[in-house]
N, C-alpha and C positions, 0 to 999 in steps of 0.2 A: 410210343404213344405220347401225344402232346399233354402238357400239364393242364389241369383244370383249375378253375378259380371259383371261389364262392361269389355268386351274383344273384341277388334276390332270394337267398336261402337255398339255392340249389347249385350243383356243380355245373360249370360252364366252360367251354373251351375258349371263350372270348375274353379279352382283357377287360378289367373293370374300367369304369369311367375315369377314376383317378389315374390309372395306368395310361389310359389313352391321352388324357390331358398332359401328363408328364412327357410322354413320347413325342407329342406334337409341340411341346414347349409353349402351350397355350396359357397366357396370363389369366389369372382369375378375373372374371367379368368381361373378358374380351369377346369380340364377335366370333372368333374362332372357338373359344370355350363354349359359347352358346350353340354354335353349329354342331360341335361334337356331342354335347349333351342332348340336343334335339334329334339325334340320329342313332339311337341305341336299340332299335327294334331288330335284333339279329335273327329273328325268325324269318326275316325276308331273305336271308342268305342261305346258300347250300352248306350243309354240314362240312363238306370237304374243304370249304374255303378257309376254315380255321387253321388248316395246316399247309395251304398252298404257299408258293414262293413268290407271289406277285408283289409283295412289299406295299400293299395298299391297306391302310387301316380299315377296320370293320365299319366305323362310323361313316367313312367316305363311300364305301360300297353301299351302305344303306341309303345314304343321300342320293347316290346315282340311281339306285333302284326306285326310290320314291319318285324321282323326276323322269324316269324312263320305264314306266310300268308295262309297256307293251313289248319291251325287248325280250327276245327269247334266247336263252343260253343254248349253245350247241355243244354237246359233249365232245371233249377232245380239243376244244378251242384253247390254244395256249395262252390267250389273253384273259381267260376266265370270263369272257363276255364283257370286259371293261375296255374303254378306249385307252390306248397307250398314253395319251396326253393327261390322263387322270393322275398319274404319278407326278408329272411336272406341276400340275395344279396343286397337289398336296404340298410339294416343296415350296411353291410360292406362298401358300397360305401360312406355312410355318414361319416364313420370313416376314410376313405381313399379317400378324394376328388380328389387326383391326379390319382386315379384308377390304382395304381401300388401296387403290393404286396410288403410287406416288404422284404428286402434282408437279408441274413444271416450276421448279424453285428459282429459276434464273430471272423470271419476270420479263424476259424478252418475248417479243412476238415476231412472227415471220410475216413478211409482206407478200 
């Protein structure tokens, strides 16, 4: 059985906001920290997702579900109903917590 955590005065299988911020390495006040905080409605997720092995944080799953409300999960789908690229996006976000792509630092232009 997975450990439960106190969240909002009740037992929850989901990590707390602080745990999620730490796991993502999200600096306080960063765009990533805001994105994580804005996606805490775990009622949008299936209960079994709390113990799956997809290595996708719950806030990112919620964000995906908010932006793809018409997607239907198919039982037995090994992806859990999430695109495989979502894991790569998570890694990128942890490396760029301002959520901005690096600009061309060289100053050169191509003709």
